[in-house]
Backbone as numpy.savetxt, mean C-alpha at the origin, in Angstrom:
# Nx Ny Nz CAx CAy CAz Cx Cy Cz
-6.80 -7.13 8.58 -7.62 -5.94 8.58 -6.76 -4.68 8.58
-5.58 -4.74 9.17 -4.68 -3.58 9.21 -4.33 -3.11 7.81
-4.14 -4.06 6.88 -3.77 -3.68 5.53 -4.92 -2.95 4.83
-6.15 -3.37 5.07 -7.28 -2.67 4.47 -7.34 -1.24 4.98
-7.11 -1.06 6.26 -7.10 0.29 6.84 -5.96 1.11 6.23
-4.78 0.50 6.12 -3.61 1.19 5.57 -3.87 1.67 4.14
-4.55 0.85 3.36 -4.77 1.18 1.95 -6.14 1.82 1.68
-6.82 2.24 2.74 -8.14 2.86 2.59 -8.15 4.03 1.59
-7.17 4.95 1.63 -7.21 6.04 0.64 -7.17 5.54 -0.81
-6.43 4.47 -1.05 -6.31 3.93 -2.41 -7.62 3.25 -2.81
-8.28 2.64 -1.85 -9.58 2.01 -2.12 -10.61 3.09 -2.42
-10.59 4.17 -1.64 -11.50 5.30 -1.88 -11.30 5.84 -3.29
-10.04 6.05 -3.68 -9.75 6.57 -5.01 -10.24 5.60 -6.09
-10.08 4.31 -5.85 -10.45 3.31 -6.85 -11.96 3.18 -7.04
-12.75 3.42 -6.00 -14.19 3.21 -6.13 -14.94 4.43 -6.67
-14.30 5.59 -6.66 -14.95 6.78 -7.23 -14.78 6.73 -8.75
-15.86 6.93 -9.48 -15.79 6.80 -10.94 -14.66 7.63 -11.55
-14.03 7.05 -12.54 -12.87 7.64 -13.19 -13.14 9.05 -13.74
-14.35 9.28 -14.22 -14.65 10.60 -14.80 -14.58 11.70 -13.74
-14.66 11.31 -12.47 -14.59 12.25 -11.36 -13.26 12.12 -10.63
-12.19 11.91 -11.38 -10.90 11.60 -10.77 -10.40 12.67 -9.83
-10.71 13.95 -10.11 -10.26 15.00 -9.21 -10.93 14.86 -7.85
-12.20 14.49 -7.84 -12.91 14.30 -6.58 -12.44 13.02 -5.89
-12.10 12.02 -6.69 -11.54 10.80 -6.13 -10.21 11.06 -5.44
-9.37 11.86 -6.08 -8.07 12.20 -5.49 -8.26 13.02 -4.21
-9.20 13.96 -4.23 -9.46 14.77 -3.03 -10.03 13.90 -1.91
-10.96 13.02 -2.23 -11.54 12.12 -1.21 -10.46 11.21 -0.63
-9.56 10.73 -1.48 -8.46 9.88 -1.02 -7.51 10.66 -0.11
-7.26 11.92 -0.46 -6.42 12.78 0.38 -7.07 12.97 1.75
-8.35 13.26 1.76 -9.08 13.44 3.03 -9.02 12.14 3.84
-9.21 11.00 3.18 -9.15 9.71 3.87 -7.76 9.48 4.45
-6.71 9.81 3.70 -5.34 9.61 4.18 -5.06 10.49 5.40
-5.45 11.75 5.33 -5.20 12.67 6.45 -6.01 12.23 7.68
-7.25 11.84 7.47 -8.09 11.37 8.59 -7.50 10.10 9.20
-7.03 9.20 8.36 -6.43 7.96 8.84 -5.18 8.23 9.67
-4.35 9.14 9.19 -3.14 9.51 9.94 -3.54 10.10 11.29
-4.53 10.99 11.30 -4.96 11.62 12.57 -5.48 10.58 13.55
-6.31 9.67 13.08 -6.87 8.62 13.94 -5.75 7.74 14.48
-4.84 7.33 13.61 -3.74 6.44 14.02 -2.79 7.14 15.00
-2.50 8.41 14.75 -1.63 9.15 15.67 -2.29 9.28 17.05
-3.60 9.56 17.06 -4.31 9.65 18.34 -4.30 8.32 19.09
-4.26 7.21 18.36 -4.25 5.91 19.01 -2.83 5.49 19.41
-1.85 6.36 19.15 -0.49 6.10 19.58 0.43 5.49 18.54
-0.01 5.39 17.31 0.83 4.82 16.25 2.02 5.73 15.97
3.17 5.12 15.78 4.37 5.87 15.43 4.51 6.04 13.94
5.48 6.83 13.53 5.69 7.07 12.09 5.94 5.76 11.35
6.63 4.82 11.98 6.95 3.56 11.30 5.69 2.78 10.93
4.59 3.05 11.62 3.33 2.38 11.30 2.51 3.18 10.29
3.01 4.35 9.88 2.24 5.24 9.00 2.99 5.61 7.72
3.91 4.77 7.32 4.71 5.07 6.12 3.83 5.14 4.88
3.00 4.14 4.67 2.12 4.15 3.48 1.11 5.28 3.58
0.54 5.50 4.76 -0.46 6.55 4.93 0.12 7.93 4.62
1.34 8.18 5.09 1.99 9.47 4.84 2.30 9.63 3.36
2.84 8.60 2.76 3.10 8.64 1.32 1.82 8.82 0.52
0.75 8.19 0.99 -0.55 8.32 0.33 -1.03 9.76 0.36
-0.91 10.40 1.52 -1.35 11.79 1.64 -0.59 12.69 0.68
0.72 12.50 0.59 1.54 13.31 -0.32 1.12 13.05 -1.77
0.99 11.77 -2.14 0.62 11.43 -3.52 -0.74 12.05 -3.88
-1.74 11.86 -3.02 -3.07 12.35 -3.36 -3.16 13.87 -3.30
-2.34 14.52 -2.51 -2.30 15.99 -2.53 -1.81 16.48 -3.89
-0.76 15.86 -4.38 -0.22 16.24 -5.69 -1.22 15.89 -6.80
-1.77 14.69 -6.74 -2.72 14.26 -7.78 -3.97 15.14 -7.79
-4.48 15.48 -6.62 -5.65 16.35 -6.55 -5.34 17.73 -7.14
-4.16 18.26 -6.84 -3.77 19.57 -7.39 -3.71 19.51 -8.91
-3.11 18.46 -9.45 -3.02 18.30 -10.91 -4.41 18.14 -11.51
-5.24 17.30 -10.88 -6.57 16.99 -11.42 -7.49 18.21 -11.40
-7.42 19.01 -10.34 -8.27 20.20 -10.30 -7.73 21.31 -11.21
-6.42 21.37 -11.37 -5.84 22.38 -12.26 -6.20 22.09 -13.71
-6.24 20.82 -14.08 -6.57 20.44 -15.45 -7.25 19.06 -15.45
-8.58 19.03 -15.30 -9.30 17.76 -15.25 -9.10 16.88 -16.50
-8.63 17.49 -17.60 -8.42 16.74 -18.83 -6.95 16.43 -19.06
-6.15 16.55 -18.03 -4.72 16.30 -18.11 -4.45 14.86 -18.56
-3.37 14.68 -19.27 -2.94 13.35 -19.69 -2.59 12.46 -18.51
-2.39 13.06 -17.35 -2.11 12.29 -16.13 -3.29 11.38 -15.79
-4.50 11.83 -16.15 -5.70 11.05 -15.82 -5.60 9.62 -16.34
-5.23 9.46 -17.56 -5.14 8.12 -18.16 -4.14 7.21 -17.47
-3.16 7.82 -16.85 -2.10 7.04 -16.19 -2.21 7.08 -14.66
-3.34 7.61 -14.15 -3.45 7.77 -12.69 -3.38 6.45 -11.93
-3.96 5.38 -12.46 -3.89 4.08 -11.78 -2.45 3.56 -11.77
-1.77 3.70 -12.91 -0.37 3.25 -12.99 0.50 4.09 -12.05
0.25 5.39 -12.02 1.00 6.26 -11.11 0.73 5.92 -9.65
-0.50 5.55 -9.35 -0.84 5.15 -7.98 -0.03 3.94 -7.55
-0.06 2.90 -8.37 0.69 1.68 -8.04 2.19 1.95 -8.06
2.64 2.77 -8.99 4.06 3.12 -9.04 4.50 3.88 -7.80
3.63 4.77 -7.32 3.95 5.51 -6.10 4.03 4.57 -4.90
3.11 3.63 -4.82 3.16 2.65 -3.74 4.44 1.82 -3.81
4.85 1.47 -5.03 6.10 0.71 -5.20 7.29 1.52 -4.70
7.30 2.81 -5.02 8.39 3.68 -4.57 8.38 3.82 -3.04
7.21 4.06 -2.48 7.10 4.21 -1.02 7.58 2.93 -0.33
7.08 1.80 -0.78 7.47 0.52 -0.18 8.95 0.24 -0.41
9.43 0.53 -1.62 10.85 0.30 -1.94 11.78 1.17 -1.11
11.40 2.42 -0.93 12.22 3.33 -0.10 12.22 2.84 1.35
11.07 2.35 1.82 11.04 1.84 3.20 12.01 0.66 3.36
12.14 -0.15 2.33 13.13 -1.24 2.35 14.55 -0.69 2.31
14.77 0.26 1.42 16.12 0.81 1.23 16.66 1.49 2.49
15.78 2.10 3.26 16.23 2.77 4.49 16.20 1.84 5.70
15.86 0.57 5.46 15.87 -0.41 6.53 14.67 -0.36 7.46
13.58 0.23 6.98 12.35 0.32 7.77 11.17 -0.19 6.94
11.12 -1.50 6.69 10.03 -2.04 5.87 8.67 -1.57 6.39
7.83 -1.09 5.49 6.56 -0.50 5.92 5.69 -1.50 6.68
5.84 -2.79 6.42 5.01 -3.77 7.12 5.43 -3.95 8.58
6.62 -3.52 8.92 7.12 -3.65 10.29 6.21 -2.89 11.27
5.88 -1.67 10.93 5.00 -0.88 11.80 3.61 -1.46 11.91
3.12 -2.03 10.81 1.81 -2.66 10.82 1.85 -3.91 11.69
2.91 -4.71 11.54 3.04 -5.95 12.30 3.19 -5.69 13.80
3.81 -4.57 14.15 4.00 -4.25 15.56 2.67 -4.02 16.27
1.64 -3.69 15.53 0.33 -3.44 16.14 -0.24 -4.72 16.77
0.16 -5.88 16.24 -0.42 -7.14 16.71 0.62 -8.13 17.24
1.86 -7.69 17.32 2.94 -8.57 17.76 3.48 -8.07 19.11
3.68 -8.99 20.05 4.23 -8.58 21.35 5.58 -7.88 21.18
5.81 -6.86 21.98 7.00 -6.02 21.90 8.30 -6.84 21.95
8.33 -7.94 22.68 9.57 -8.70 22.83 10.07 -9.30 21.51
9.22 -9.34 20.49 9.63 -9.88 19.18 10.14 -8.80 18.22
9.84 -7.55 18.47 10.11 -6.46 17.54 11.56 -6.37 17.09
12.50 -6.60 17.97 13.91 -6.45 17.62 14.57 -7.73 17.14
13.82 -8.82 17.12 14.40 -10.11 16.73 14.60 -10.19 15.21
15.72 -10.77 14.83 16.03 -10.88 13.39 14.95 -11.60 12.60
14.37 -12.70 13.10 13.32 -13.36 12.30 12.10 -12.45 12.05
11.75 -11.63 13.04 10.62 -10.71 12.87 10.94 -9.66 11.81
12.12 -9.10 11.89 12.55 -8.09 10.92 12.69 -8.72 9.53
13.29 -9.90 9.46 13.46 -10.59 8.16 12.10 -10.91 7.53
11.17 -11.38 8.36 9.83 -11.70 7.85 9.19 -10.46 7.24
9.30 -9.33 7.91 8.71 -8.09 7.38 9.46 -7.56 6.18
10.75 -7.82 6.11 11.51 -7.44 4.92 11.02 -8.23 3.71
10.82 -9.53 3.90 10.32 -10.38 2.81 8.92 -9.93 2.39
8.07 -9.68 3.37 6.70 -9.27 3.06 6.68 -7.92 2.34
7.46 -6.97 2.82 7.53 -5.66 2.16 8.08 -5.79 0.74
9.07 -6.66 0.55 9.61 -6.88 -0.79 8.53 -7.45 -1.72
7.71 -8.34 -1.19 6.62 -8.91 -2.01 5.62 -7.82 -2.39
5.26 -6.96 -1.43 4.35 -5.85 -1.74 4.98 -4.91 -2.77
6.25 -4.61 -2.60 6.95 -3.72 -3.52 6.92 -4.29 -4.93
7.24 -5.57 -5.05 7.23 -6.22 -6.37 5.83 -6.22 -6.98
4.82 -6.50 -6.16 3.44 -6.51 -6.65 3.04 -5.13 -7.15
3.39 -4.09 -6.38 3.06 -2.73 -6.80 3.78 -2.36 -8.08
5.05 -2.72 -8.19 5.82 -2.38 -9.39 5.26 -3.10 -10.62
4.96 -4.39 -10.47 4.39 -5.15 -11.59 3.02 -4.59 -11.97
2.21 -4.28 -10.98 0.89 -3.70 -11.24 1.03 -2.38 -11.99
1.96 -1.54 -11.56 2.18 -0.25 -12.23 2.58 -0.45 -13.68
3.47 -1.41 -13.93 3.93 -1.66 -15.30 2.78 -2.13 -16.18
1.99 -3.07 -15.68 0.87 -3.59 -16.48 -0.17 -2.48 -16.71
-0.45 -1.70 -15.68 -1.42 -0.61 -15.83 -0.91 0.46 -16.80
0.38 0.72 -16.80 0.94 1.68 -17.76 0.79 1.15 -19.18
1.02 -0.14 -19.37 0.83 -0.73 -20.70 -0.63 -0.65 -21.13
-1.54 -0.93 -20.22 -2.96 -0.83 -20.54 -3.35 0.62 -20.85
-2.82 1.56 -20.09 -3.11 2.98 -20.34 -2.57 3.39 -21.70
-1.37 2.95 -22.02 -0.77 3.27 -23.31 -1.61 2.71 -24.46
-2.24 1.57 -24.22 -3.08 0.94 -25.25 -4.50 1.55 -25.28
-4.76 2.52 -24.40 -6.07 3.16 -24.37 -7.07 2.45 -23.47
-6.61 1.53 -22.65 -7.50 0.76 -21.78 -7.28 1.07 -20.29
-6.96 2.32 -19.99 -6.63 2.70 -18.62 -7.78 2.47 -17.64
-8.98 2.69 -18.08 -10.13 2.60 -17.17 -11.07 1.50 -17.65
-10.49 0.34 -17.88 -11.23 -0.80 -18.41 -11.37 -1.89 -17.35
-12.16 -2.90 -17.67 -12.30 -4.04 -16.77 -10.96 -4.74 -16.54
-10.15 -4.98 -17.58 -8.84 -5.58 -17.31 -7.98 -4.74 -16.36
-8.03 -3.43 -16.50 -7.25 -2.56 -15.61 -7.75 -2.69 -14.17
-9.06 -2.76 -13.99 -9.63 -2.93 -12.66 -9.18 -4.26 -12.06
-9.21 -5.31 -12.86 -8.79 -6.63 -12.39 -7.31 -6.64 -12.01
-6.50 -5.95 -12.78 -5.06 -5.85 -12.46 -4.89 -5.12 -11.13
-5.63 -4.05 -10.93 -5.54 -3.30 -9.67 -5.95 -4.17 -8.48
-7.02 -4.91 -8.63 -7.48 -5.79 -7.55 -6.42 -6.85 -7.25
-5.88 -7.45 -8.30 -4.84 -8.47 -8.11 -3.60 -7.87 -7.46
-3.30 -6.62 -7.79 -2.13 -5.94 -7.23 -2.20 -5.77 -5.72
-3.39 -5.84 -5.16 -3.56 -5.80 -3.70 -3.85 -7.19 -3.14
-4.66 -7.96 -3.84 -5.08 -9.26 -3.33 -3.91 -10.25 -3.24
-3.08 -10.29 -4.27 -1.98 -11.26 -4.28 -1.01 -11.03 -3.11
-0.53 -9.80 -2.88 0.36 -9.62 -1.73 -0.35 -9.81 -0.38
-1.65 -9.53 -0.31 -2.38 -9.78 0.94 -2.41 -11.27 1.25
-2.72 -12.07 0.25 -2.74 -13.52 0.43 -1.34 -14.02 0.77
-0.34 -13.52 0.04 1.05 -13.92 0.33 1.39 -13.58 1.78
1.04 -12.38 2.22 1.36 -11.96 3.59 0.74 -12.91 4.61
-0.53 -13.20 4.46 -1.21 -14.08 5.41 -0.56 -15.47 5.43
-0.29 -15.99 4.25 0.29 -17.34 4.18 1.73 -17.37 4.67
2.49 -16.36 4.34 3.90 -16.33 4.75 4.01 -16.18 6.27
3.20 -15.31 6.85 3.21 -15.15 8.30 2.83 -16.46 8.97
1.79 -17.13 8.48 1.38 -18.42 9.04 2.51 -19.44 8.93
3.20 -19.45 7.80 4.32 -20.37 7.59 5.45 -20.09 8.58
5.82 -18.83 8.72 6.90 -18.45 9.63 6.53 -18.80 11.08
5.29 -18.51 11.46 4.85 -18.81 12.81 4.83 -20.32 13.08
4.36 -21.09 12.11 4.34 -22.55 12.27 5.75 -23.10 12.39
6.64 -22.58 11.57 8.05 -23.00 11.62 8.68 -22.66 12.97
8.38 -21.47 13.50 8.91 -21.06 14.79 8.33 -21.91 15.92
7.03 -22.21 15.84 6.42 -23.08 16.86 7.06 -24.46 16.83
7.27 -24.99 15.64 7.88 -26.33 15.51 9.28 -26.34 16.08
9.97 -25.22 15.98 11.32 -25.13 16.52 11.32 -24.74 18.01
10.11 -24.51 18.55 10.00 -24.15 19.96 10.38 -22.72 20.26
10.36 -21.85 19.23 10.77 -20.46 19.42 9.65 -19.52 19.78
8.41 -19.97 19.62 7.26 -19.10 19.89 6.29 -19.86 20.79
5.75 -19.14 21.75 4.74 -19.74 22.61 3.50 -20.08 21.81
2.87 -21.17 22.15 1.66 -21.60 21.40 0.47 -20.81 21.81
């Protein structure tokens, strides 16, 4: 459920009809800012808000472009740019040694595990999977946009897969790591 909350601004942007992209970008910006405010009030640190912060910046820029010129060529590539931005945000979090999933995982993981190498390695793998999914999604969406199919059913399916596949991977990988740790006697049952 944490991932759905984290990606709420992107979901908001995706469900608003494409012809109203400027309003979709503004609604996503409002959702990102509201999400950050709620999470900060609940005590979340910056490490748990990497995607949310990047989302707010992206949607602020996109909303400015969309309202300045609703017929901008950016519109056709907005889905590809969205996924590309997520790939950059996730990739930068890896590059600086703060995988974005680490902050999310800390919300449900006891503090004594946070500094352990297996916990950090698991989140590095998961963040790398999300980064790859976002990058691949961006590339496919850019190809679809270039072919004139930016706002088509195949583009929608690619966007859904771009979130669903890493979500499923995350759930399965975490279960695998936990089962392996339990079998080795490293985690309490």
